[in-house]
BAFIBA-453739 format. One record per residue (C-alpha): residue in three letters; x, y, z. Coordinates in steps of 0.1 Angstrom, whole numbers, padded with zeros to 4 digits, m for minus. Each point is the difference from the previous one (the first is absolute). Layout:
N
residuo; X; Y; Z
ALA; X; Y; Z
...
% end
This chain:
578
residuo; X; Y; Z
UNK; 1085; m0526; m0067
UNK; m0005; 0004; m0037
UNK; m0035; 0015; 0006
UNK; 0014; 0024; 0026
UNK; 0027; 0011; m0025
UNK; m0025; 0004; m0027
UNK; m0021; 0023; 0022
UNK; 0030; 0021; 0008
UNK; 0009; 0003; m0036
UNK; m0035; 0012; m0008
UNK; 0004; 0026; 0027
UNK; 0032; 0012; m0015
UNK; m0016; 0002; m0034
UNK; m0029; 0019; 0016
UNK; 0025; 0025; 0014
UNK; 0015; 0006; m0034
UNK; m0034; 0003; m0017
UNK; m0011; 0024; 0027
UNK; 0030; 0022; m0005
UNK; m0005; m0001; m0038
UNK; m0036; 0010; 0005
UNK; 0009; 0029; 0023
UNK; 0026; 0012; m0025
UNK; m0026; m0001; m0028
UNK; m0025; 0018; 0023
UNK; 0027; 0026; 0007
UNK; 0007; 0005; m0037
UNK; m0037; 0001; m0009
UNK; m0007; 0025; 0028
UNK; 0029; 0022; m0011
UNK; m0013; m0001; m0036
UNK; m0035; 0008; 0010
UNK; 0011; 0029; 0023
UNK; 0023; 0013; m0027
UNK; m0029; m0002; m0025
UNK; m0022; 0019; 0024
UNK; 0026; 0027; 0006
UNK; 0005; 0002; m0038
UNK; m0038; 0006; m0005
UNK; 0000; 0027; 0027
UNK; 0030; 0017; m0016
UNK; m0016; m0002; m0034
UNK; m0031; 0016; 0014
UNK; 0020; 0027; 0017
UNK; 0021; 0009; m0030
UNK; m0027; m0005; m0027
UNK; m0031; 0013; 0018
UNK; 0005; 0020; 0033
UNK; 0029; 0021; m0012
UNK; m0014; 0006; m0035
UNK; m0033; 0010; 0016
UNK; 0017; 0025; 0022
UNK; 0020; 0013; m0030
UNK; m0032; 0004; m0021
UNK; m0015; 0022; 0028
UNK; 0032; 0021; 0002
UNK; m0001; 0005; m0038
UNK; m0037; 0010; 0002
UNK; 0011; 0029; 0022
UNK; 0026; 0010; m0026
UNK; m0026; m0003; m0028
UNK; m0023; 0023; 0019
UNK; 0027; 0027; 0002
UNK; 0008; m0005; m0037
UNK; m0036; 0004; m0009
UNK; m0002; 0032; 0021
UNK; 0031; 0014; m0018
UNK; m0014; m0009; m0034
UNK; m0033; 0017; 0009
UNK; 0018; 0032; 0010
UNK; 0020; 0000; m0032
UNK; m0033; m0003; m0019
UNK; m0013; 0031; 0018
UNK; 0032; 0019; m0008
UNK; m0003; m0008; m0037
UNK; m0035; 0013; 0000
UNK; 0008; 0031; 0021
UNK; 0025; 0013; m0025
UNK; m0010; 0030; m0022
UNK; 0003; m0023; m0030
UNK; m0010; m0034; 0013
UNK; 0023; m0028; m0012
UNK; m0026; m0026; m0011
UNK; 0027; m0025; m0010
UNK; 0018; 0002; 0033
UNK; m0034; m0001; 0018
UNK; m0009; m0032; m0018
UNK; 0034; m0015; 0010
UNK; m0006; 0010; 0036
UNK; m0035; m0014; m0002
UNK; 0014; m0033; m0012
UNK; 0025; 0000; 0029
UNK; m0029; 0007; 0024
UNK; m0021; m0029; m0014
UNK; 0030; m0023; 0000
UNK; 0007; 0008; 0037
UNK; m0037; m0005; 0008
UNK; 0001; m0034; m0017
UNK; 0031; m0010; 0019
UNK; m0017; 0008; 0033
UNK; m0027; m0024; m0009
UNK; 0025; m0025; m0011
UNK; 0022; 0002; 0031
UNK; m0029; m0002; 0024
UNK; m0015; m0029; m0020
UNK; 0033; m0018; 0000
UNK; 0003; 0005; 0038
UNK; m0035; m0014; 0005
UNK; 0008; m0029; m0022
UNK; 0031; m0009; 0021
UNK; m0020; 0004; 0032
UNK; m0028; m0022; m0012
UNK; 0025; m0026; m0012
UNK; 0014; m0001; 0035
UNK; m0035; m0004; 0015
UNK; m0009; m0027; m0025
UNK; 0032; m0020; 0006
UNK; m0009; m0026; 0027
UNK; 0035; m0013; 0001
UNK; 0014; 0029; 0020
UNK; m0012; 0016; 0033
UNK; m0011; 0036; m0003
UNK; m0022; 0025; 0017
UNK; m0028; m0002; m0026
UNK; m0023; 0023; 0020
UNK; 0027; 0027; 0001
UNK; 0008; m0005; m0037
UNK; m0037; 0001; m0009
UNK; m0003; 0033; 0018
UNK; 0030; 0013; m0019
UNK; m0016; m0011; m0033
UNK; m0032; 0017; 0010
UNK; 0018; 0032; 0010
UNK; 0018; 0001; m0034
UNK; m0032; m0005; m0019
UNK; m0017; 0028; 0021
UNK; 0029; 0024; m0004
UNK; 0001; m0005; m0038
UNK; m0038; 0002; m0003
UNK; m0002; 0032; 0020
UNK; 0030; 0015; m0019
UNK; m0016; m0009; m0033
UNK; m0034; 0014; 0009
UNK; 0014; 0033; 0012
UNK; 0027; 0003; m0027
UNK; m0023; m0006; m0029
UNK; m0024; 0026; 0011
UNK; 0026; 0027; 0008
UNK; 0021; m0008; m0030
UNK; m0030; 0005; m0023
UNK; m0008; 0032; 0017
UNK; 0036; 0012; m0003
UNK; 0001; m0007; m0038
UNK; m0032; 0020; m0005
UNK; 0013; 0029; 0020
UNK; 0033; 0000; m0019
UNK; m0018; m0001; m0033
UNK; m0022; 0029; 0012
UNK; 0031; 0020; 0012
UNK; m0014; 0000; 0035
UNK; 0034; 0000; 0016
UNK; m0010; 0010; 0036
UNK; m0025; m0028; 0001
UNK; 0025; m0024; m0016
UNK; 0025; 0008; 0028
UNK; m0026; m0008; 0026
UNK; m0008; m0033; m0017
UNK; 0037; m0008; m0003
UNK; 0003; 0005; 0038
UNK; m0029; m0024; 0006
UNK; 0018; m0025; m0023
UNK; 0031; 0004; 0021
UNK; m0020; m0007; 0032
UNK; m0014; m0031; m0016
UNK; 0035; m0011; m0010
UNK; 0013; 0006; 0035
UNK; m0029; m0019; 0016
UNK; 0007; m0029; m0024
UNK; 0037; 0001; 0008
UNK; m0007; 0000; 0037
UNK; m0023; m0030; m0004
UNK; 0025; m0019; m0021
UNK; 0027; 0009; 0026
UNK; m0021; m0015; 0027
UNK; m0007; m0031; m0021
UNK; 0037; m0003; m0007
UNK; 0007; 0001; 0037
UNK; m0025; m0029; 0005
UNK; 0015; m0019; m0029
UNK; 0035; 0005; 0014
UNK; m0012; m0016; 0033
UNK; m0011; m0030; m0021
UNK; 0034; m0001; m0017
UNK; 0017; 0000; 0034
UNK; m0023; m0027; 0012
UNK; 0007; m0021; m0031
UNK; 0037; 0005; 0005
UNK; m0003; m0010; 0036
UNK; m0019; m0032; m0011
UNK; 0028; m0009; m0024
UNK; 0027; 0005; 0026
UNK; m0021; m0020; 0026
UNK; m0005; m0028; m0025
UNK; 0037; m0001; m0007
UNK; 0008; m0002; 0037
UNK; m0027; m0026; 0004
UNK; 0015; m0022; m0027
UNK; 0034; 0002; 0016
UNK; m0014; m0009; 0034
UNK; m0021; m0029; m0013
UNK; 0029; m0014; m0019
UNK; 0021; 0002; 0032
UNK; m0027; m0016; 0021
UNK; m0005; m0029; m0025
UNK; 0037; m0006; m0002
UNK; 0002; 0000; 0038
UNK; m0030; m0023; 0001
UNK; 0018; m0024; m0024
UNK; 0030; m0001; 0023
UNK; m0021; m0005; 0031
UNK; m0021; m0028; m0016
UNK; 0032; m0017; m0012
UNK; 0014; 0001; 0035
UNK; m0033; m0013; 0014
UNK; m0001; m0028; m0025
UNK; 0035; m0010; 0009
UNK; m0009; m0001; 0037
UNK; m0030; m0022; m0009
UNK; 0022; m0024; m0019
UNK; 0025; m0001; 0029
UNK; m0027; m0006; 0025
UNK; m0011; m0030; m0020
UNK; m0027; m0021; 0014
UNK; 0001; 0012; 0036
UNK; m0018; 0033; m0006
UNK; m0033; m0015; m0013
UNK; 0000; m0024; 0028
UNK; 0004; 0028; 0026
UNK; m0027; 0020; m0018
UNK; m0024; m0030; 0002
UNK; 0007; m0003; 0037
UNK; m0006; 0037; 0006
UNK; m0031; m0001; m0021
UNK; m0014; m0029; 0020
UNK; 0006; 0019; 0033
UNK; m0019; 0031; m0014
UNK; m0030; m0021; m0010
UNK; 0001; m0017; 0034
UNK; m0002; 0035; 0016
UNK; m0030; 0009; m0022
UNK; 0019; 0024; m0023
UNK; m0008; m0006; m0037
UNK; 0016; 0031; m0016
UNK; 0036; m0013; m0006
UNK; 0002; m0024; m0030
UNK; 0032; m0019; m0006
UNK; 0021; 0011; m0030
UNK; 0003; m0028; m0025
UNK; 0037; 0000; m0011
UNK; 0004; m0035; m0015
UNK; m0019; m0023; m0023
UNK; 0010; m0033; 0017
UNK; m0021; m0019; 0025
UNK; 0006; 0025; 0028
UNK; m0011; 0028; m0024
UNK; m0032; m0019; m0008
UNK; m0006; m0006; 0037
UNK; 0005; 0038; 0006
UNK; m0025; 0008; m0028
UNK; m0026; m0024; 0015
UNK; 0006; 0016; 0034
UNK; m0006; 0035; m0015
UNK; m0033; m0012; m0016
UNK; m0011; m0014; 0034
UNK; 0008; 0033; 0017
UNK; m0017; 0020; m0027
UNK; m0032; m0021; 0005
UNK; 0002; 0005; 0037
UNK; 0005; 0038; m0005
UNK; m0030; 0001; m0024
UNK; m0022; m0017; 0025
UNK; 0012; 0025; 0027
UNK; m0006; 0029; m0024
UNK; m0036; m0012; m0006
UNK; m0007; 0001; 0037
UNK; 0016; 0034; 0005
UNK; m0018; 0015; m0030
UNK; m0034; m0014; 0012
UNK; 0006; 0015; 0034
UNK; 0010; 0034; m0014
UNK; m0032; 0003; m0021
UNK; m0021; m0009; 0030
UNK; 0016; 0027; 0021
UNK; m0010; 0034; m0015
UNK; 0029; 0018; 0018
UNK; 0025; m0015; m0024
UNK; m0017; 0016; m0030
UNK; 0021; 0031; 0006
UNK; 0031; m0021; m0010
UNK; m0015; m0004; m0035
UNK; 0002; 0038; m0007
UNK; 0027; 0009; m0025
UNK; 0013; 0030; 0020
UNK; m0008; m0005; 0036
UNK; 0022; 0028; 0011
UNK; m0023; 0025; m0018
UNK; m0034; m0015; 0005
UNK; m0001; m0017; 0033
UNK; 0003; 0030; 0024
UNK; m0014; 0035; m0005
UNK; 0027; 0027; m0002
UNK; 0000; 0038; 0000
UNK; 0017; 0014; m0030
UNK; 0003; 0034; m0017
UNK; m0017; m0004; m0034
UNK; m0016; 0021; m0027
UNK; m0037; m0005; m0008
UNK; m0018; 0009; m0032
UNK; m0038; 0003; m0006
UNK; m0011; 0005; m0036
UNK; m0036; 0006; m0010
UNK; m0018; 0007; m0033
UNK; m0020; 0032; 0001
UNK; m0033; 0001; m0017
UNK; m0004; m0038; 0005
UNK; m0035; 0002; 0016
UNK; m0016; 0020; m0027
UNK; 0019; m0020; m0027
UNK; m0012; m0033; 0014
UNK; m0037; 0009; 0002
UNK; m0005; m0003; m0038
UNK; 0020; m0031; m0005
UNK; m0009; m0036; m0003
UNK; 0016; m0023; 0026
UNK; 0021; m0016; m0028
UNK; 0012; 0034; m0013
UNK; 0008; 0012; 0036
UNK; 0021; m0031; 0007
UNK; 0018; 0004; m0033
UNK; 0008; 0036; 0007
UNK; 0011; m0006; 0036
UNK; 0022; m0029; m0010
UNK; 0017; 0021; m0026
UNK; 0003; 0029; 0025
UNK; 0016; m0022; 0026
UNK; 0024; m0015; m0025
UNK; 0012; 0034; m0012
UNK; 0004; 0014; 0035
UNK; 0016; m0031; 0015
UNK; 0028; 0000; m0026
UNK; 0019; 0031; 0013
UNK; m0004; m0012; 0036
UNK; 0016; m0034; m0007
UNK; 0027; 0015; m0023
UNK; 0010; 0023; 0029
UNK; 0002; m0030; 0024
UNK; m0032; 0008; 0018
UNK; m0023; m0026; 0016
UNK; m0037; 0001; m0008
UNK; m0018; m0007; 0032
UNK; m0036; m0001; m0013
UNK; m0026; 0014; m0024
UNK; m0028; 0018; 0018
UNK; m0028; 0008; m0024
UNK; 0017; 0023; m0025
UNK; 0029; 0007; 0023
UNK; 0034; m0015; 0002
UNK; 0020; m0003; 0032
UNK; 0038; m0006; m0002
UNK; 0030; 0003; 0022
UNK; 0038; 0003; m0002
UNK; 0024; m0010; 0028
UNK; 0021; m0027; 0017
UNK; 0005; m0029; m0004
UNK; m0008; 0004; m0037
UNK; 0022; 0031; m0006
UNK; 0025; 0021; 0019
UNK; m0012; 0025; 0025
UNK; 0014; 0030; m0019
UNK; m0019; m0007; m0032
UNK; m0038; m0004; 0007
UNK; m0010; 0037; m0002
UNK; 0018; 0007; m0033
UNK; m0012; m0032; m0016
UNK; m0036; 0008; 0010
UNK; 0003; 0035; m0015
UNK; 0014; m0014; m0032
UNK; m0028; m0025; m0002
UNK; m0025; 0027; 0005
UNK; 0015; 0021; m0028
UNK; 0000; m0030; m0023
UNK; m0037; m0007; 0009
UNK; m0010; 0036; m0007
UNK; 0018; m0002; m0034
UNK; m0023; m0030; m0009
UNK; m0032; 0021; 0005
UNK; m0002; 0016; m0035
UNK; 0004; m0034; m0017
UNK; m0025; m0015; 0024
UNK; m0025; 0027; m0008
UNK; 0004; m0008; m0037
UNK; m0003; m0037; 0005
UNK; m0031; m0002; 0022
UNK; m0025; 0010; m0027
UNK; 0014; m0027; m0024
UNK; m0003; m0026; 0028
UNK; m0036; 0009; 0005
UNK; m0008; 0004; m0037
UNK; m0012; 0036; 0004
UNK; 0011; 0033; m0015
UNK; 0007; 0018; 0033
UNK; m0001; m0008; 0037
UNK; m0032; 0011; 0018
UNK; 0023; 0017; 0026
UNK; 0037; 0009; m0001
UNK; 0023; m0022; 0020
UNK; 0032; 0010; 0018
UNK; 0023; m0011; 0027
UNK; 0004; 0010; 0037
UNK; 0031; m0013; 0019
UNK; 0009; 0004; 0036
UNK; 0033; m0010; 0015
UNK; 0012; 0000; 0036
UNK; 0031; m0013; 0018
UNK; 0001; m0011; 0036
UNK; 0002; m0029; 0024
UNK; m0025; m0027; m0006
UNK; m0007; m0035; 0013
UNK; 0008; m0028; m0025
UNK; m0008; m0037; 0002
UNK; m0023; m0028; m0009
UNK; m0035; 0009; 0010
UNK; m0031; m0021; m0005
UNK; m0016; m0031; 0011
UNK; 0012; m0035; 0005
UNK; m0012; m0009; m0035
UNK; 0013; 0029; m0019
UNK; 0026; 0027; 0008
UNK; 0013; 0031; m0018
UNK; 0033; 0019; 0005
UNK; m0011; 0036; 0003
UNK; 0007; 0033; 0018
UNK; m0019; 0020; 0026
UNK; 0006; 0034; 0017
UNK; m0004; 0037; m0002
UNK; 0020; 0003; m0032
UNK; m0025; m0022; m0017
UNK; m0029; 0022; 0011
UNK; 0019; 0031; m0009
UNK; 0007; m0013; m0036
UNK; m0037; m0008; m0004
UNK; m0010; 0035; 0013
UNK; 0025; 0017; m0024
UNK; m0014; m0019; m0029
UNK; m0035; 0015; 0008
UNK; 0015; 0035; 0006
UNK; 0011; 0001; m0036
UNK; m0037; 0007; m0008
UNK; 0001; 0031; 0022
UNK; 0031; 0015; m0017
UNK; m0005; m0013; m0035
UNK; 0033; m0019; 0000
UNK; 0010; m0034; m0010
UNK; 0029; m0010; 0023
UNK; 0002; 0012; 0036
UNK; 0027; m0012; 0025
UNK; 0005; 0005; 0037
UNK; 0028; 0020; 0016
UNK; 0020; m0031; 0010
UNK; m0001; m0013; m0036
UNK; 0011; 0034; m0014
UNK; 0029; 0001; 0025
UNK; 0011; m0035; m0011
UNK; m0002; 0009; m0037
UNK; 0019; 0033; 0004
UNK; 0010; 0015; m0033
UNK; m0003; m0033; m0019
UNK; m0034; 0010; m0013
UNK; m0016; 0034; m0008
UNK; m0023; 0008; 0029
UNK; m0023; 0029; 0009
UNK; m0013; 0008; 0034
UNK; m0038; 0003; m0002
UNK; m0012; 0008; 0035
UNK; 0002; m0009; 0037
UNK; m0028; m0024; 0006
UNK; m0015; m0019; 0028
UNK; m0020; m0029; m0015
UNK; m0028; m0018; 0018
UNK; 0014; m0017; 0031
UNK; 0029; 0024; 0003
UNK; 0004; 0030; 0024
UNK; 0034; 0013; m0010
UNK; 0002; 0013; m0036
UNK; 0028; m0010; m0022
UNK; 0012; 0012; m0034
UNK; m0012; m0019; m0030
UNK; 0018; 0000; m0033
UNK; m0009; m0006; m0037
UNK; 0023; m0022; m0021
UNK; 0004; 0021; m0032
UNK; 0026; m0019; m0020
UNK; 0033; m0018; 0000
UNK; 0030; 0019; 0011
UNK; 0010; 0026; m0026
UNK; m0031; m0007; m0022
UNK; m0020; 0031; 0009
UNK; m0012; 0021; m0029
UNK; 0004; 0037; 0001
UNK; m0037; 0005; 0007
UNK; 0002; m0025; 0029
UNK; 0030; 0017; 0015
UNK; m0017; 0034; m0002
UNK; m0031; m0016; 0015
UNK; 0019; m0014; 0030
UNK; 0018; 0033; 0006
UNK; m0032; 0022; m0001
UNK; m0019; m0026; 0021
UNK; 0027; 0000; 0027
UNK; m0003; 0038; 0002
UNK; m0038; m0002; 0002
UNK; 0001; m0027; 0026
UNK; 0023; 0020; 0022
UNK; m0021; 0031; m0003
UNK; m0032; m0020; 0006
UNK; 0014; m0015; 0033
UNK; 0010; 0035; 0011
UNK; m0035; 0013; m0007
UNK; 0013; 0023; m0027
UNK; m0029; m0009; m0023
UNK; 0005; 0027; m0026
UNK; 0036; m0011; m0006
UNK; m0011; m0037; 0000
UNK; m0028; 0007; m0025
UNK; 0025; 0017; m0024
UNK; 0026; m0028; 0003
UNK; m0027; m0027; m0005
UNK; m0014; 0017; m0030
UNK; 0035; 0002; m0015
UNK; 0003; m0038; 0007
UNK; m0033; m0005; m0019
UNK; 0014; 0020; m0029
UNK; 0030; m0024; m0002
UNK; m0022; m0031; 0002
UNK; m0037; 0008; m0005
UNK; m0023; m0022; 0020
UNK; 0025; m0008; 0027
UNK; m0021; m0016; 0027
UNK; 0019; 0010; 0032
UNK; 0002; 0037; m0012
UNK; m0038; 0000; m0006
UNK; m0006; m0016; 0034
UNK; 0020; 0026; 0019
UNK; m0017; 0028; m0020
UNK; m0033; m0014; 0011
UNK; 0010; m0001; 0036
UNK; 0012; 0036; m0002
UNK; m0034; 0010; m0014
UNK; m0017; m0019; 0028
UNK; 0022; 0018; 0026
UNK; m0011; 0034; m0013
UNK; m0035; m0008; 0013
UNK; 0010; m0024; 0028
UNK; 0035; 0010; 0012
UNK; 0021; m0027; 0017
UNK; 0001; m0002; 0038
UNK; 0026; 0020; 0019
UNK; 0032; m0019; 0003
UNK; m0007; m0020; m0032
UNK; 0032; m0020; m0008
UNK; m0005; 0000; m0038
UNK; m0009; m0037; 0000
UNK; m0031; m0015; m0014
UNK; m0021; m0026; 0019
UNK; m0024; m0020; m0020
UNK; m0025; m0001; 0029
UNK; 0000; 0037; 0006
UNK; m0018; 0011; m0032
% end
């Protein structure tokens, strides 16, 4: 009897200690969650909001600088120039210019502090893009402003007022472009502020919910412990009896819960060890049988719902190739060629992965990638592929500068560039290969079309060509230009193909003029009004000299003068026909 009472007393002490521990856990969790919420609030108030404020003030400083500049011009345009007032306005201009640099620099410092802080969750990729956009906007403003400002001062000193007014207008255009970019960046930053605010609110709710759950758990555990004490010795005995019956039936997956430290508890622990040994022996037999039977290998795949069965999905496929690779590789040593290709693949793979693409394979100097379910949502693949292609094209100038240094030569034996083809359509996805090695890949007409479009870039002198389905999916989210109606090898029905020119709203004046004139020329070309088409295409070349598609259509028009198209020609071009 004394031993039994001692056991019960220990159980009661255990209940009390358990409740105390749960109370401590609740307090610690509340403190930790409050601390996390405090860190998030601190980041929101000391980094996100100040960064947004710095960008807003940069817009204001840009306007202040423009006003100071106009006042400078007014001081000089007077019959008796007020040099003292001019010097004061110049000081205001320089101060506003310095403040633009300071505000944008402060904004970037806050953004980089958010990125570097590992304690808080943040969209580092989006913040890094905002940082890069700020740097680009300021650099382009600085480059354009310095040149035009110097020209304006010379014109003012030389009393060339008509020319000065023209320069002032160009400075206003640069200011407006800068303000538009900063407005866009502020919009992106505001999204991050809202996201951070949502995170703070979510963490607060989470702290409340967790505290409630832990408190409820403490009540439940206390009740359970009380029931265990009330049940006394009978419950372990019943569990032992039930466990013995399970073992007798050949089931070893239900161990007995050890709730006491007396003799019955020790007996229950010994029973559990026996069951664990029996279960271990059974597992050995089952595992050995599984590895003998190859059919069970499918169960070892991490994501069987994706890889086991082939599926038809709408995906966007990209092929990227380095132009001039063959001539470039002829004069290289194997080591130099491997070095160049590794660097090239590294540079080109970065934009694909950063835009959530999947690199399927490297084929010689070409890269095949795809976007689509189950990796991303169905409404995103085309846009992400287009953005990746733009990012890849932007890497070309730096790549052209880096390659000679990698090879230890002054200049490349042949210029290198990029050709990208993108197509969207239904493809077959799944694990394809042998029993020894398999690969998750895609197959279908869209894959073939993307490969053909990559090669068609050579015909038109373009970098990025996309199919009609891809263009329809992108819509106005990127700046596109219809190039031609084309039937590639293996197709009978021609379809429009488009060039990706830039991100939405990022076209230069020359590019916008090129697109407008080219559209006029293409319409006249399809209607066999070749004189009108030639005039429009020449105007396009005046906007952007060397435009490949314009030169290609002009060449066809010249060819049609000696070899007119067949009657009933639909204005489409078939690669097999010429």
